[in-house]
C-alpha positions as CSV (number, residue, x, y, z in Angstrom):
1,X,121.6,20.5,-5.2
2,X,118.8,18.0,-4.7
3,X,116.9,17.8,-1.4
4,X,116.5,14.0,-0.9
5,X,114.6,14.4,2.3
6,X,111.5,16.0,0.7
7,X,111.9,14.8,-2.8
8,X,112.4,18.2,-4.4
9,X,115.2,19.9,-6.3
10,X,116.4,23.4,-5.9
11,X,116.5,26.1,-8.5
12,X,120.2,25.7,-8.9
13,X,120.0,22.0,-9.9
14,X,117.0,22.3,-12.2
15,X,116.0,18.8,-11.3
16,X,113.4,17.2,-9.0
17,X,113.1,13.7,-7.7
18,X,110.2,11.6,-8.9
19,X,107.7,10.5,-6.3
20,X,108.6,7.2,-4.8
21,X,106.9,4.1,-6.2
22,X,105.5,3.0,-2.9
23,X,103.8,6.4,-2.2
24,X,102.1,6.4,-5.6
25,X,101.0,2.8,-5.1
26,X,99.7,3.6,-1.6
27,X,97.7,6.6,-2.9
28,X,96.3,4.4,-5.7
29,X,95.1,1.7,-3.3
30,X,93.6,4.3,-0.9
31,X,91.7,5.9,-3.9
32,X,90.3,2.5,-5.0
33,X,89.2,1.6,-1.5
34,X,87.6,5.0,-1.1
35,X,85.8,4.6,-4.5
36,X,84.5,1.2,-3.6
37,X,83.3,2.5,-0.2
38,X,81.5,5.3,-2.0
39,X,79.6,2.7,-4.0
40,X,78.9,0.4,-1.0
41,X,78.2,3.0,1.7
42,X,77.7,6.3,-0.1
43,X,76.1,8.2,2.8
44,X,78.4,6.9,5.5
45,X,81.5,7.6,3.4
46,X,80.2,11.0,2.4
47,X,79.5,11.7,6.1
48,X,83.1,10.9,7.0
49,X,84.5,13.0,4.1
50,X,82.3,15.9,5.1
51,X,83.4,15.6,8.7
52,X,87.0,15.8,7.5
53,X,86.1,18.8,5.5
54,X,84.5,20.3,8.6
55,X,87.7,19.7,10.6
56,X,89.7,21.3,7.8
57,X,87.4,24.4,7.8
58,X,87.6,24.7,11.5
59,X,91.4,24.4,11.5
60,X,91.7,26.9,8.7
61,X,89.5,29.3,10.5
62,X,91.6,29.0,13.7
63,X,94.8,29.5,11.8
64,X,93.4,32.5,10.0
65,X,92.3,33.9,13.4
66,X,95.8,33.4,14.8
67,X,97.3,34.9,11.7
68,X,95.1,37.9,12.1
69,X,96.8,38.8,15.4
70,X,100.3,38.0,14.0
71,X,100.2,39.8,10.7
72,X,98.1,43.0,10.4
73,X,97.8,43.1,6.6
74,X,94.5,42.1,5.1
75,X,92.7,42.2,8.5
76,X,89.2,42.3,7.0
77,X,89.6,39.3,4.7
78,X,91.4,37.3,7.4
79,X,88.5,38.0,9.8
80,X,85.9,36.9,7.3
81,X,87.9,33.7,6.5
82,X,88.4,33.0,10.2
83,X,84.7,33.6,11.2
84,X,83.3,31.7,8.2
85,X,85.8,28.8,8.6
86,X,85.2,28.4,12.3
87,X,81.4,28.7,11.9
88,X,81.3,26.3,9.0
89,X,83.6,23.8,10.8
90,X,81.5,23.9,13.9
91,X,78.2,23.5,12.0
92,X,79.5,20.6,10.0
93,X,81.0,18.8,13.0
94,X,77.8,19.4,15.0
95,X,75.5,18.1,12.3
96,X,77.5,15.6,10.2
97,X,74.5,13.7,8.8
98,X,72.8,16.9,7.6
99,X,76.0,18.2,6.3
100,X,76.6,15.0,4.3
101,X,73.4,15.9,2.4
102,X,73.7,19.7,2.5
103,X,77.3,20.2,1.3
104,X,77.0,18.2,-2.0
105,X,73.5,19.7,-2.6
106,X,74.9,23.2,-2.3
107,X,77.8,22.3,-4.6
108,X,75.3,20.9,-7.1
109,X,73.3,24.2,-6.9
110,X,76.4,26.3,-7.4
111,X,77.5,24.2,-10.4
112,X,74.0,24.5,-11.8
113,X,74.0,28.3,-11.5
114,X,77.4,28.4,-13.1
115,X,76.1,26.2,-15.9
116,X,73.3,28.7,-16.5
117,X,75.6,31.7,-16.5
118,X,78.2,30.0,-18.7
119,X,75.4,28.7,-21.0
120,X,74.0,32.2,-21.4
121,X,77.4,33.6,-22.2
122,X,78.1,30.9,-24.8
123,X,74.6,31.4,-26.3
124,X,75.2,35.2,-26.7
125,X,78.6,34.5,-28.2
126,X,77.1,32.0,-30.6
127,X,74.5,34.4,-31.8
128,X,77.1,37.2,-32.0
129,X,79.2,35.5,-34.5
130,X,81.2,32.9,-32.7
131,X,79.4,30.1,-34.5
132,X,76.9,27.4,-34.0
133,X,79.3,25.4,-31.8
134,X,79.3,28.0,-29.1
135,X,75.5,28.3,-29.3
136,X,75.0,24.6,-29.0
137,X,77.4,24.4,-26.1
138,X,75.4,27.3,-24.5
139,X,72.1,25.5,-24.9
140,X,73.6,22.2,-23.5
141,X,75.1,24.1,-20.5
142,X,71.8,25.8,-19.8
143,X,70.0,22.5,-19.9
144,X,72.6,20.9,-17.6
145,X,72.3,23.9,-15.2
146,X,68.5,23.7,-15.1
147,X,68.6,20.0,-14.3
148,X,71.1,20.6,-11.5
149,X,69.2,23.5,-10.0
150,X,65.8,21.7,-10.4
151,X,67.0,18.4,-8.8
152,X,69.9,19.3,-6.4
153,X,69.5,16.1,-4.3
154,X,69.6,13.9,-7.3
155,X,72.6,15.8,-8.5
156,X,74.3,15.4,-5.1
157,X,73.8,11.6,-5.3
158,X,75.2,11.8,-8.9
159,X,78.2,13.7,-7.6
160,X,78.8,11.0,-5.0
161,X,78.7,8.3,-7.7
162,X,80.9,10.3,-10.0
163,X,83.4,10.7,-7.2
164,X,83.3,6.9,-6.7
165,X,84.0,6.3,-10.4
166,X,86.8,8.9,-10.5
167,X,88.4,7.5,-7.4
168,X,88.4,4.0,-8.7
169,X,89.7,5.0,-12.2
170,X,92.3,7.4,-10.7
171,X,93.4,4.8,-8.2
172,X,93.8,2.1,-10.8
173,X,95.8,4.5,-12.9
174,X,98.0,5.4,-10.0
175,X,98.6,1.7,-9.3
176,X,99.6,1.1,-12.9
177,X,101.9,4.1,-12.9
178,X,103.5,3.1,-9.7
179,X,104.8,-0.1,-11.3
180,X,106.3,1.9,-14.2
181,X,108.2,4.3,-11.9
182,X,111.9,3.6,-11.4
183,X,113.2,2.0,-8.1
């Protein structure tokens, strides 16, 4: 039996309805507009998105706090998620301009450290017999990680521009796909 209200099938039917053409088109147009706004007003658009992220963190923290009293399992983790979510949400909402710079910068640092760790692992694997390909990937990953950690603000700006390009390309792809969907 197919659930036409939510566009999903049941386990019995084995089928699912395709997303509607207008919804894919709408999401594509929104993505293109967002990508263009990222190029024209990168800081303002980033500030708006970070504010939405702060609202999400705050709501998630409140829901986790409510769930803590409703369901007693995993109390420690729920308390940590609730406190961190509420704290992060309040801080982002209280300082949106600082958060618009700080959040992407922290993400760039985290990605840089991950690049260093992954690069070291590939380098060890490359010298342990996995081949020169793994060693070269390790060296490139370490260089990439060092660049991100050494220049996190530049990396944050690069992240904003990368998001702009991805939003525009993904939006155009969604628009093209929407015209190929049935009905």
